[in-house]
C-alpha positions as CSV (number, residue, x, y, z in Angstrom):
1,M,-23.8,-2.2,-42.4
2,S,-25.0,0.4,-44.9
3,S,-26.4,-2.2,-47.2
4,V,-29.2,-3.1,-44.7
5,P,-32.3,-1.0,-45.5
6,R,-33.2,1.5,-42.8
7,E,-36.9,0.6,-43.2
8,L,-36.2,-2.9,-41.7
9,Y,-34.8,-1.4,-38.6
10,E,-37.7,1.0,-38.3
11,S,-40.3,-1.7,-38.7
12,A,-38.5,-4.0,-36.2
13,E,-38.4,-1.2,-33.7
14,A,-42.1,-0.5,-34.3
15,D,-42.8,-4.2,-33.6
16,G,-41.1,-3.8,-30.3
17,A,-37.7,-5.5,-31.1
18,G,-34.9,-4.5,-28.8
19,I,-31.3,-3.9,-30.0
20,L,-30.3,-7.5,-29.7
21,R,-33.3,-8.8,-31.7
22,R,-32.7,-6.1,-34.4
23,V,-29.1,-7.2,-34.7
24,W,-29.9,-10.9,-34.7
25,H,-32.9,-10.8,-37.0
26,V,-32.2,-7.8,-39.3
27,T,-28.4,-7.1,-39.4
28,L,-26.9,-10.6,-39.4
29,P,-29.1,-12.1,-42.2
30,H,-28.2,-9.2,-44.5
31,L,-24.5,-9.6,-43.7
32,R,-24.2,-13.4,-43.9
33,G,-21.8,-13.3,-46.9
34,V,-19.2,-11.3,-44.9
35,P,-18.2,-14.1,-42.5
36,L,-18.0,-16.5,-45.3
37,L,-15.7,-14.2,-47.2
38,L,-13.6,-13.7,-44.1
39,L,-13.4,-17.4,-43.6
40,L,-12.2,-18.0,-47.2
41,Q,-9.6,-15.2,-46.7
42,L,-8.3,-16.9,-43.5
43,I,-8.0,-20.3,-45.4
44,G,-6.1,-18.5,-48.2
45,T,-3.8,-16.8,-45.7
46,F,-2.8,-20.1,-44.2
47,Q,-1.7,-21.2,-47.6
48,L,0.5,-18.2,-48.3
49,F,4.1,-19.2,-49.2
50,T,5.5,-17.8,-52.5
51,E,5.2,-14.1,-52.0
52,P,6.9,-13.8,-48.6
53,Y,9.5,-16.4,-49.5
54,V,10.6,-14.6,-52.7
55,M,10.3,-11.1,-51.4
56,T,11.7,-11.3,-47.8
57,G,12.6,-14.9,-47.1
58,G,10.9,-14.6,-43.7
59,G,11.7,-10.9,-43.2
60,P,13.7,-9.2,-40.6
61,A,13.3,-11.0,-37.3
62,N,10.9,-13.5,-38.9
63,S,8.2,-10.8,-39.2
64,T,6.8,-12.2,-42.5
65,L,7.3,-15.9,-41.6
66,T,4.2,-18.0,-42.5
67,I,3.4,-21.5,-41.4
68,L,4.3,-22.9,-44.8
69,M,7.7,-21.2,-44.7
70,L,8.2,-22.6,-41.2
71,I,7.4,-26.1,-42.6
72,F,9.8,-25.5,-45.5
73,R,12.6,-24.4,-43.1
74,H,12.2,-27.4,-40.9
75,A,12.1,-29.8,-43.8
76,F,14.8,-28.5,-46.1
77,V,17.0,-26.1,-44.1
78,Y,17.1,-27.7,-40.6
79,N,16.6,-31.2,-42.0
80,D,14.1,-31.9,-39.2
81,L,11.5,-33.9,-41.1
82,G,9.6,-35.0,-38.0
83,K,8.8,-31.5,-37.0
84,A,7.9,-30.5,-40.6
85,T,5.5,-33.5,-40.8
86,A,3.9,-32.6,-37.5
87,L,3.4,-29.0,-38.5
88,S,2.0,-30.1,-41.9
89,L,-0.5,-32.4,-40.1
90,L,-1.6,-29.6,-37.8
91,L,-2.0,-27.3,-40.8
92,A,-4.0,-29.9,-42.6
93,V,-6.3,-30.4,-39.6
94,A,-6.8,-26.7,-39.1
95,L,-7.6,-26.2,-42.8
96,S,-10.0,-29.2,-42.8
97,V,-11.9,-27.7,-39.8
98,L,-12.1,-24.3,-41.4
99,S,-13.2,-25.8,-44.7
100,A,-15.8,-27.9,-43.0
101,I,-17.2,-24.8,-41.1
102,H,-17.3,-23.0,-44.4
103,L,-19.1,-25.8,-46.2
104,W,-21.6,-26.1,-43.3
105,A,-22.3,-22.4,-43.2
106,T,-22.6,-22.2,-47.0
107,R,-25.2,-25.1,-47.1
108,K,-27.1,-23.8,-44.1
109,W,-27.3,-20.2,-45.4
110,S,-28.0,-21.0,-49.0
111,K,-31.3,-22.7,-47.9
112,A,-32.5,-19.6,-46.0
């Protein structure tokens, strides 16, 4: 928020823009990289396996259990390959949707 020049807010206010228009036309265009970065972080978080597995193995009361660790447990500990496959497909669909949103937003905002 501090990266948005104060002069832009002042000129938008002088033009008669209300608070919603200032947010939509001044703040959001200057912060468009932040949602993309958060989306990439979310995609990366879904793919987290090694660190929690090595350090805690899922932690006390499954507090550090990730989706990939759950898939690993169902596949190799519980020997329930059907549930592991279903979870893997759900994860693949979720990551595909998030990646498609990121690609769409990147292409749309890079033209602006």
